[in-house]
C-alpha positions as CSV (number, residue, x, y, z in Angstrom):
1,M,46.1,334.5,135.8
2,D,48.0,337.6,136.0
3,N,49.9,339.2,138.8
4,N,46.8,341.0,140.3
5,E,44.7,337.9,140.1
6,T,47.6,335.9,141.9
7,A,47.7,338.6,144.6
8,K,44.1,338.4,145.2
9,K,43.9,334.6,145.5
10,K,46.6,334.5,148.4
11,V,47.0,331.2,149.8
12,V,46.2,331.0,153.7
13,H,49.4,329.2,154.7
14,F,50.2,328.4,158.2
15,I,51.8,331.6,159.1
16,R,48.6,333.5,157.9
17,Q,46.6,331.1,159.8
18,I,48.7,331.8,163.1
19,I,48.3,335.5,162.5
20,N,44.7,335.2,162.0
21,K,44.2,333.4,165.1
22,D,46.3,336.0,167.1
23,I,44.1,338.7,165.7
24,A,41.1,336.7,166.7
25,E,42.3,336.3,170.0
26,N,43.5,340.0,170.3
27,K,47.0,339.1,171.0
28,K,49.6,341.8,171.2
29,N,46.7,344.1,170.7
30,S,46.1,342.4,167.3
31,Q,49.0,344.2,165.9
32,V,51.4,342.5,163.2
33,I,55.0,343.9,163.4
34,T,57.4,341.9,161.5
35,R,61.0,342.6,160.5
36,F,63.6,341.7,157.9
37,P,67.0,341.4,159.7
38,P,69.9,340.7,157.1
39,E,73.4,340.3,158.0
40,P,75.5,343.0,156.1
41,N,78.2,340.4,155.0
42,G,77.3,339.9,151.5
43,Y,74.6,340.7,148.8
44,L,71.1,339.4,149.0
45,H,69.8,336.5,146.9
46,I,66.7,335.1,145.6
47,G,66.1,333.4,149.0
48,H,66.2,336.7,150.8
49,A,63.8,338.1,148.3
50,K,61.2,335.5,149.4
51,S,61.7,336.5,153.0
52,I,61.6,340.2,152.2
53,C,58.2,339.7,150.2
54,L,56.8,337.5,153.0
55,N,57.8,339.9,156.0
56,F,57.0,343.1,154.2
57,G,53.9,341.6,152.4
58,L,52.2,340.3,155.7
59,A,52.7,343.6,157.3
60,E,51.2,345.3,154.3
61,E,48.3,342.9,154.3
62,Y,47.4,343.2,158.0
63,N,48.1,347.0,158.0
64,G,51.2,346.6,160.3
65,R,54.7,347.5,159.7
66,C,57.8,345.8,159.0
67,H,61.3,346.9,160.1
68,L,64.5,346.8,158.1
69,R,67.1,345.9,160.7
70,F,70.7,345.1,160.0
71,D,72.1,342.4,162.3
72,D,75.8,344.1,162.4
73,T,77.2,341.8,164.9
74,N,80.4,340.7,163.3
75,P,82.7,343.4,162.1
76,I,85.2,341.2,160.4
77,K,82.7,340.3,157.5
78,E,80.7,343.4,157.3
79,E,80.9,346.2,155.0
80,Q,79.1,349.5,154.1
81,E,78.8,348.5,150.5
82,Y,76.7,345.4,151.5
83,I,74.5,347.8,153.8
84,D,73.9,350.1,150.7
85,A,73.2,347.2,148.4
86,I,70.6,345.6,150.8
87,I,68.7,348.9,151.1
88,E,68.8,349.3,147.4
89,D,67.5,345.9,146.9
90,V,64.6,346.1,149.4
91,R,63.6,349.5,148.0
92,W,63.8,347.9,144.4
93,L,61.3,345.3,145.3
94,G,58.9,347.9,146.2
95,F,58.8,347.9,150.0
96,D,59.2,350.7,152.6
97,W,60.3,350.6,156.1
98,G,59.5,354.3,156.7
99,E,61.2,355.4,160.0
100,H,61.9,351.9,160.9
101,L,65.5,351.3,159.8
102,Y,67.5,349.9,162.6
103,F,70.9,348.2,163.3
104,A,71.7,345.8,166.2
105,S,74.6,347.9,167.0
106,D,71.9,350.7,168.2
107,Y,71.3,348.2,171.0
108,F,74.9,347.1,172.1
109,E,74.6,349.1,175.3
110,Q,71.4,347.7,176.3
111,M,72.5,344.1,175.3
112,Y,75.5,344.5,177.6
113,A,73.5,345.7,180.4
114,W,71.1,342.8,179.9
115,A,74.4,340.2,179.9
116,V,75.3,341.9,183.3
117,Q,71.7,341.2,184.6
118,L,72.3,337.5,183.7
119,I,75.6,337.3,185.3
120,R,74.1,338.9,188.5
121,A,71.5,336.3,188.3
122,G,73.9,333.5,188.0
123,K,72.6,332.7,184.6
124,A,75.8,333.6,182.7
125,Y,79.8,333.3,183.2
126,V,82.9,334.0,181.6
127,D,84.9,331.0,180.3
128,G,88.5,330.8,179.4
129,L,88.3,327.6,177.3
130,T,89.5,327.8,173.6
131,T,86.9,327.7,170.8
132,E,88.2,323.9,170.2
133,Q,87.8,323.0,173.8
134,I,84.3,324.5,174.0
135,R,83.3,322.4,170.8
136,E,84.8,319.4,172.5
137,Y,83.0,320.1,175.9
138,R,79.6,320.3,174.2
139,G,79.3,316.5,173.7
140,T,77.4,315.0,170.8
141,L,73.9,314.3,169.9
142,T,74.1,311.1,171.9
143,E,76.3,312.0,174.7
144,P,75.9,314.8,177.0
145,G,78.4,317.8,177.4
146,V,80.8,318.5,180.1
147,N,80.8,321.4,182.3
148,S,83.5,323.9,181.9
149,P,86.0,324.2,184.6
150,Y,85.2,327.9,184.8
151,R,81.5,327.4,184.9
152,N,81.4,328.0,188.8
153,R,83.2,331.1,188.9
154,S,81.7,333.7,191.4
155,I,79.1,336.4,190.3
156,E,81.8,339.0,191.3
157,E,84.6,337.2,189.4
158,N,82.4,337.0,186.3
159,L,81.4,340.7,186.5
160,D,85.0,341.8,186.7
161,L,86.0,339.7,183.8
162,F,83.2,340.7,181.7
163,E,83.9,344.3,182.1
164,R,87.6,343.7,181.5
165,M,86.7,341.9,178.3
166,R,84.8,345.1,177.4
167,K,87.8,347.2,178.1
168,G,90.1,345.3,175.8
169,D,92.1,343.5,178.4
170,Y,92.1,340.2,176.5
171,K,93.1,338.9,173.1
172,D,90.7,337.6,170.5
173,G,89.5,334.2,171.6
174,E,91.1,334.5,175.1
175,M,87.5,334.8,176.7
176,V,83.9,334.4,176.0
177,L,80.7,335.0,178.0
178,R,78.4,331.9,178.1
179,A,75.0,331.4,179.2
180,R,74.5,328.9,182.1
181,I,71.9,326.5,181.2
182,D,72.4,322.7,181.0
183,M,75.4,320.8,179.4
184,G,73.3,317.7,179.6
185,H,70.3,319.3,177.4
186,P,69.0,317.1,174.5
187,N,69.2,320.4,172.5
188,M,72.9,321.2,171.8
189,N,72.0,324.9,171.5
190,M,71.2,325.0,175.2
191,R,74.4,323.6,176.3
192,D,75.9,326.8,177.8
193,P,76.0,328.7,174.4
194,V,78.3,331.6,173.8
195,M,76.7,335.1,174.2
196,Y,79.7,337.3,173.7
197,R,83.1,336.9,171.9
198,I,86.0,339.3,171.6
199,L,86.9,340.7,168.3
200,H,89.4,343.5,168.1
201,A,88.0,344.9,164.8
202,K,86.6,348.2,163.4
203,H,82.9,348.4,163.2
204,P,81.3,350.0,160.2
205,R,79.1,352.1,162.5
206,T,80.6,352.0,166.0
207,G,84.3,352.2,165.0
208,D,86.6,351.1,168.0
209,K,84.0,351.5,170.7
210,W,83.5,347.9,171.3
211,C,85.8,344.8,171.1
212,I,83.2,342.4,172.4
213,Y,80.3,341.5,170.0
214,P,77.1,339.6,170.7
215,M,76.3,336.2,169.3
216,Y,73.3,336.1,167.0
217,D,71.3,333.7,169.4
218,W,71.9,336.2,172.1
219,A,71.2,339.4,170.0
220,H,68.2,338.1,167.9
221,G,65.6,338.0,170.4
222,L,66.7,341.1,172.2
223,E,66.5,343.2,169.1
224,D,63.0,341.7,168.4
225,S,61.9,342.5,172.0
226,I,63.2,346.3,171.9
227,E,61.4,346.8,168.6
228,G,58.3,345.2,169.8
229,I,58.3,342.6,167.0
230,T,54.9,340.4,167.1
231,H,55.9,337.8,164.7
232,S,59.5,337.0,164.3
233,I,59.6,334.9,161.1
234,C,62.7,333.1,160.2
235,T,63.8,329.9,158.2
236,L,63.6,326.5,159.3
237,E,67.4,325.9,160.4
238,F,66.5,328.4,163.5
239,E,63.7,326.0,164.9
240,D,66.2,324.2,167.1
241,H,67.3,327.7,168.3
242,R,63.7,328.8,169.4
243,P,64.2,327.3,173.0
244,L,67.3,329.5,173.4
245,Y,65.4,332.4,171.9
246,D,62.7,331.9,174.6
247,W,65.0,331.2,177.5
248,F,67.0,334.5,177.1
249,L,63.6,336.4,177.0
250,D,62.1,334.7,180.0
251,Q,65.2,334.9,182.1
252,L,65.3,338.7,181.4
253,G,61.6,339.1,181.9
254,I,61.2,341.3,179.0
255,Y,58.6,341.6,176.1
256,H,58.4,338.2,174.3
257,P,57.8,338.0,170.6
258,Q,56.7,335.0,168.9
259,Q,59.2,333.1,166.7
260,I,57.8,331.3,163.8
261,E,59.9,329.2,161.2
262,F,59.3,328.4,157.5
263,A,61.2,326.4,155.0
264,R,63.9,328.4,153.1
265,L,63.8,328.6,149.4
266,N,66.0,326.3,147.2
267,L,66.0,326.6,143.6
268,T,67.2,324.1,140.9
269,F,70.6,324.8,139.4
270,T,71.2,327.6,141.9
271,I,73.6,328.2,144.7
272,M,71.9,329.6,147.8
273,S,74.9,330.1,150.1
274,K,76.5,333.6,150.7
275,R,79.7,331.9,151.5
276,Y,79.8,330.0,148.1
277,L,78.6,333.1,146.2
278,L,81.5,335.1,147.7
279,K,84.0,332.3,146.6
280,L,82.6,332.9,143.1
281,V,83.2,336.6,143.2
282,K,86.5,336.4,144.8
283,E,87.9,333.7,142.4
284,G,86.6,335.5,139.3
285,I,84.2,332.9,138.3
286,V,81.6,335.8,137.9
287,S,82.4,339.3,137.3
288,G,80.9,340.5,140.6
289,W,77.8,340.1,142.9
290,D,75.7,341.7,140.2
291,D,76.8,339.3,137.5
292,P,73.5,338.4,135.6
293,R,74.3,334.8,136.4
294,M,74.0,335.2,140.0
295,P,71.0,334.3,142.1
296,T,71.6,337.7,143.9
297,I,68.9,340.3,143.8
298,S,71.3,342.7,142.2
299,G,72.3,340.3,139.6
300,L,68.7,339.3,138.6
301,R,67.9,343.0,138.5
302,R,70.8,343.6,136.0
303,R,69.7,340.4,134.1
304,G,66.3,342.2,133.6
305,Y,64.1,340.6,136.3
306,T,61.2,342.8,137.5
307,P,60.3,343.3,141.1
308,A,56.6,342.2,140.1
309,A,57.9,338.9,138.8
310,L,59.8,338.2,142.1
311,R,56.9,339.1,144.4
312,D,54.6,337.0,142.3
313,F,57.2,334.1,142.4
314,S,57.3,334.4,146.1
315,E,53.7,334.3,146.6
316,R,53.4,331.3,144.3
317,V,56.1,329.1,145.9
318,G,54.2,329.7,149.2
319,V,55.3,329.0,152.8
320,A,55.9,325.6,154.0
321,K,57.5,323.7,157.0
322,R,59.5,321.3,155.1
323,D,62.4,322.0,152.9
324,S,62.0,321.3,149.1
325,I,63.6,322.5,146.1
326,V,61.7,324.7,143.5
327,D,62.1,324.5,139.6
328,S,63.8,327.4,138.3
329,Q,61.5,327.4,135.5
330,L,58.7,328.5,137.7
331,L,60.7,331.7,138.4
332,E,61.2,332.2,134.6
333,H,57.5,331.6,134.1
334,C,56.7,334.4,136.5
335,L,59.1,336.8,134.7
336,R,57.8,335.9,131.2
337,E,54.2,336.6,132.4
338,D,55.2,340.1,133.7
339,L,57.4,340.9,130.6
340,N,54.8,339.7,128.1
341,R,52.5,342.2,129.3
342,H,54.8,345.3,129.6
343,A,58.0,344.8,127.5
344,P,57.8,346.5,123.9
345,R,58.6,344.4,121.0
346,V,61.5,345.3,118.6
347,M,63.7,343.5,116.2
348,G,67.0,342.3,116.7
349,V,69.2,340.0,114.6
350,L,71.8,337.9,116.7
351,N,73.6,336.2,114.0
352,P,73.3,338.3,110.9
353,L,73.2,337.3,107.2
354,K,73.1,340.1,104.6
355,V,70.3,339.8,102.1
356,V,70.2,342.2,98.9
357,I,66.7,342.8,97.6
358,T,67.7,343.2,93.9
359,N,64.6,344.6,92.5
360,Y,64.2,347.2,95.2
361,P,65.3,350.7,94.1
362,E,68.6,351.9,95.5
363,G,68.7,354.7,97.9
364,K,65.0,354.1,98.5
365,V,64.0,354.0,102.3
366,E,60.4,353.3,103.6
367,E,59.0,353.1,107.0
368,F,56.7,350.6,108.4
369,E,54.5,350.8,111.2
370,A,55.1,348.1,113.9
371,I,53.2,347.2,117.0
372,N,55.0,348.0,120.1
373,N,53.0,345.2,122.4
374,P,50.1,343.3,121.2
375,E,49.2,342.7,124.9
376,D,49.0,346.4,125.6
377,E,47.0,348.6,123.5
378,A,48.2,351.8,125.1
379,A,51.8,350.9,123.9
380,G,51.3,352.1,120.5
381,V,53.2,351.7,117.4
382,R,56.7,352.9,116.0
383,K,58.3,353.2,112.8
384,V,60.9,350.8,111.5
385,P,63.0,351.7,108.4
386,F,63.3,349.4,105.3
387,S,66.0,349.5,102.5
388,R,67.4,347.4,99.8
389,E,69.9,345.7,102.0
390,I,68.7,344.0,105.2
391,Y,70.0,341.6,107.8
392,I,68.1,338.4,108.7
393,E,69.1,335.6,111.2
394,R,71.4,333.2,109.7
395,E,69.3,330.3,111.0
396,D,66.3,331.6,109.1
397,F,67.9,330.4,105.9
398,M,69.0,326.9,104.8
399,L,70.6,325.9,101.5
400,N,69.1,322.4,101.5
401,P,66.3,322.6,103.9
402,P,64.6,319.5,105.4
403,K,61.1,318.7,104.9
404,K,59.5,320.6,107.8
405,F,61.8,323.9,107.4
406,F,59.6,326.7,106.3
407,R,61.8,329.7,106.4
408,L,63.9,331.0,103.7
409,A,65.6,328.7,101.2
410,P,66.5,328.9,97.3
411,G,63.3,329.6,95.4
412,R,61.1,330.0,98.5
413,E,59.2,333.0,99.5
414,V,58.7,334.2,102.9
415,R,57.1,337.2,104.8
416,L,59.4,339.9,106.3
417,R,57.6,341.0,109.5
418,Y,55.4,344.3,108.8
419,A,57.2,344.7,105.3
420,Y,57.0,342.6,102.0
421,Y,57.1,339.0,100.8
422,I,60.6,338.1,99.5
423,T,61.9,335.3,97.5
424,C,65.4,334.0,97.5
425,T,67.1,333.9,93.9
426,D,70.5,333.5,94.5
427,V,73.2,332.5,97.1
428,L,76.8,333.8,97.4
429,Q,79.2,331.5,99.0
430,D,82.9,331.4,100.1
431,E,84.7,329.4,97.4
432,K,86.9,327.7,99.7
433,T,84.7,327.1,102.8
434,G,81.3,327.0,101.3
435,D,80.0,329.5,104.0
436,I,77.2,331.4,103.1
437,L,78.1,335.2,102.7
438,E,75.1,336.9,101.2
439,L,71.7,336.1,99.8
440,H,70.0,337.8,96.7
441,C,66.2,338.0,96.8
442,T,63.3,339.8,95.0
443,Y,60.4,341.3,96.7
444,D,56.9,341.7,95.7
445,P,55.7,345.3,95.6
446,E,52.2,344.6,96.0
447,S,52.8,342.7,99.4
448,R,53.7,345.9,101.4
449,G,52.7,345.4,105.0
450,G,52.8,341.6,104.5
451,Y,49.6,341.1,102.4
452,T,49.0,340.4,98.8
453,P,46.1,341.2,96.6
454,D,45.7,337.7,95.4
455,G,45.5,336.4,99.1
456,R,48.4,334.0,98.7
457,K,50.0,332.7,102.1
458,V,53.4,331.8,103.0
459,R,54.4,329.4,105.7
460,S,56.8,331.6,107.5
461,T,57.2,335.1,109.0
462,I,60.8,336.2,109.7
463,H,62.2,339.5,111.3
464,W,64.9,341.7,110.1
465,V,66.9,344.9,110.4
466,S,67.6,347.5,107.6
467,L,71.5,347.3,107.0
468,E,71.8,351.0,106.4
469,H,70.0,351.8,109.7
470,A,71.1,348.9,112.0
471,I,72.8,349.7,115.4
472,D,75.6,347.5,116.4
473,A,75.0,345.5,119.5
474,E,76.8,342.7,121.7
475,V,74.4,340.3,123.3
476,R,75.1,338.3,126.3
477,Q,73.2,335.0,126.7
478,Y,73.1,333.1,129.9
479,D,72.6,329.6,131.0
480,Y,72.2,328.0,134.5
481,L,75.3,328.7,136.6
482,L,75.4,325.0,137.7
483,T,75.3,321.8,135.8
484,V,73.1,319.9,138.1
485,P,69.8,320.6,139.5
486,D,70.5,320.1,143.4
487,P,74.1,320.7,144.2
488,S,73.4,319.8,147.9
489,A,72.6,316.2,146.7
490,E,76.0,316.1,145.0
491,T,78.5,317.8,147.3
492,A,79.3,314.5,149.1
493,K,80.8,313.3,145.9
494,K,82.5,316.5,144.7
495,E,83.1,320.1,145.6
496,F,80.4,322.5,144.5
497,M,82.9,324.3,142.2
498,D,83.0,321.0,140.0
499,Y,79.6,321.7,139.0
500,I,80.2,325.2,137.8
501,N,78.8,325.4,134.1
502,P,81.6,326.5,131.8
503,N,79.1,327.5,129.1
504,S,77.0,329.7,131.5
505,L,77.9,333.0,129.5
506,T,78.0,333.3,125.7
507,V,78.9,336.6,124.1
508,L,77.6,337.5,120.7
509,H,79.6,340.4,119.2
510,H,78.2,341.3,115.8
511,C,74.5,341.8,116.4
512,K,72.4,344.2,114.7
513,V,69.1,346.0,116.2
514,E,66.7,348.4,114.8
515,P,67.4,352.1,115.2
516,S,64.7,352.9,117.7
517,L,66.7,351.3,120.5
518,V,69.5,354.0,120.3
519,R,67.1,356.3,122.1
520,Q,66.6,353.9,124.9
521,K,68.3,354.2,128.5
522,V,70.3,351.6,130.3
523,G,67.7,349.0,132.0
524,F,65.3,349.2,129.0
525,K,63.6,346.0,128.7
526,C,62.1,344.6,125.4
527,Q,61.5,341.4,123.5
528,F,63.5,340.6,120.5
529,E,60.6,339.1,118.3
530,R,61.2,335.5,118.0
531,K,64.3,335.4,120.1
532,G,63.6,336.3,123.8
533,Y,63.5,339.2,126.4
534,F,66.4,341.4,126.9
535,M,67.6,344.5,128.7
536,I,70.2,347.0,128.1
537,D,73.2,346.6,130.3
538,P,75.2,349.3,132.1
539,D,78.2,348.4,129.9
540,S,76.5,349.9,126.9
541,K,78.3,352.9,125.2
542,I,75.1,354.5,124.2
543,P,76.8,357.9,122.9
544,E,79.0,355.7,120.6
545,G,76.1,353.8,119.5
546,T,77.1,350.4,120.9
547,L,74.4,348.6,122.8
548,V,75.0,345.6,125.3
549,F,72.1,343.5,126.0
550,N,71.5,340.9,128.6
551,Q,69.3,338.0,127.5
552,T,66.8,338.1,130.4
553,V,65.0,334.9,129.5
554,S,64.0,333.0,126.5
555,L,60.5,332.7,124.9
556,R,60.1,329.1,125.5
557,D,58.0,328.6,128.6
558,T,58.4,324.9,129.9
559,W,56.5,325.7,133.0
560,A,53.5,327.0,131.4
561,K,53.1,323.7,129.3
562,I,53.5,321.7,132.5
563,A,51.1,323.6,134.3
564,Q,48.6,323.5,131.3
565,A,49.1,319.6,131.1
566,E,48.6,319.2,134.6
567,S,45.5,321.2,134.8
568,G,44.1,319.2,132.0
569,K,44.3,316.1,134.1
570,H,41.8,317.4,136.7
């Protein structure tokens, strides 16, 4: 099944069921207006990609719209770099918000006015308890909280104190504004939650205008209401916050969107916490947010992932109400399916072994026609040069091969992809170490193009690169960043840093690739025949002729085999 078929067979998950019912009942004029509201305090990861695809995808599906809104309510952790990166990521995934780009900071004045409205209604008060005291007074899951000694301040006093908070009369942490709800409520989020805190920090957009900033639970519903969101879709950890979302909107008497929660995405061998990802960046475990080992969208993009693969994956994993962990092999499978259809084939030798074809004329160069992509007839063909000296993969030769090794060995004949049959006649070895330095072979001139007049067959076809025409390349191979499938199940025993894979990156420095690749640009994706899928990295020095490739994914597809085996059972 290709991506188009997958798209046509969308699963009617519970969110689609809710929307279908709302449209049938003409709720909110049968409109579908969603939003993607990231905090600009880090780069987006694969979990955010699922949310982006869900929110923008539903809006497209129901002829609605999706807003991109930055929840920029914490200037201490937010940077313009993150805002720019998020915009790039959403666009790269193929989504467009049109004129509907918003920031929580656009609404700070309105939020402040609504906070004053709650104070006037006796539903909010200024508290002078410290952060630690507020936490202590909240109680536990089995014990009710205790009222703050400041809870019964007069409305006039609260209005005055809140205004002075805004003017900057108090230090960070000296005062907060809290909702007056119920300190004995069974849902701890309803125990007089903090609405505003004091932060004397410069905001990326509003500068020094504000020194009080709204908490997420206060801001979230207000932003949705202002923008006329119909379905406020968020992850499952906000389910316990929904009563507070509803309470704020009901007390203010303003437009009330519907909050719907779904299970967040968890992937095997992957960290899905921005706090941990930031730690990896700051401690130099990775080269940056776009390191190809990172599960960030920018890291996946640099590794060679495609928007189509991520959108296909997001649809396949579906939407659920219960947390689970998805096998990373499904993501890799979606990528292989897309690249298999679109990535051109080339020849690249990762661990070169020199071969001299002794009966091939010196100085002669031939060109062979090679198919660019057998899955795409429109991809056409290219010419690859062939000469007396070539490189093959070192692993394609064995001096003393076992029974089921069918590649090159002394006295054995193999087929060179698109070229000739060759037979190994001599092996040059280092006298001290025994290392194989060079192979001498003969070729059959009648086997041009890989076919012989007598119709004889060989058991193996291997790839190669002409030594004279080869382009130097560095290849970066990647493994999972973690050594355990589910780090959350292990962190009770150790810190997550203890599970970082020390072999997550292997760099091969002396690779050789066919000359057609020197014409390609950064971001070019291809399949090295028999080796895997690769992408030209921005580190490449193309004018100097040295190319750097990131290995995107191997050719081996375990998930496809699992799926095939499962389908065979039914």
